C-alpha positions, 0 to 999 in steps of 0.5 A: 819080582826081581831086579838083576845086578846093578852097575854104573857107567859114566861116559864123556859129554857131547852137545845135542840138538833137540831130538828124541834119541831112542838109543844111546850113542857113544860119547854122551854123559849117562848113568847106566844101571843094568839088569837082565830081563829075558825076552822083549818088553810087554809094554813100551811107554813114551812121553815128552817131558817139559817144564810147562807140564809141572803143575802150578808153574813150578818150573821154568826150566828151559830143558826138555826131554824124552822118556821111554819106559819098557815093562817086561813080563817078569816085572822089570822096568827099564827106562831111558831119559834123555834131556836136552839140558839147555839150563845146564842143570844138575838132575838129582831125582827121577821117578814115575808118579801116579797122578793125572796131568796137572796134579802131583802124586806119590812116587811109585818107581825111583829112577835116580836116587842118591845111593841107587847108586847114582847121586846126580846127572848133568851135562849136555845131553843128560841121559839116565838109563837103567832098571827101576826097583821092583814093586808089587804085582798090583802096582805093575798091573795098574801101570799096564792098565792105566799108563796115562794115570802115571807121569815121569819127572826129573828133579834138579838142584834148580827145581827140586820139586820137578824140572820137567814132566810128561804123562805116560802114553 
């Protein structure tokens, strides 16, 4: 598997209502990591991310969000996270983990890591878009066969164990 070139673009900030925007509109703060992945996606997963989905009441964040994960035949995974940042948090990490709802699991794909190249994202709304690092064909096949066994979550400085989370569908 391969991952294309990586670049970072940060644009201005505007407010947002609590909606699930599938596309990026000009004027929102976002981090964008881009790569080419010829052809359309072979799978698209969506989830609503909420604090109450973090196990054991670990988060009381007022922020809520939407995540979309697109998987391409060449193993590329593109992602878009949009968070209605009600708590004015700084988001420091984002991942796909493998575990059932209500259980924490190991990281399988990193989305927002220091030096990757973004260190953090904030603002209203907070948006992260880009391409995940490649993983093994077996991990990708398992994600495609069992998407509900995976969840996405976003960590913040206020909730380092996870601010908002949602199972893939």
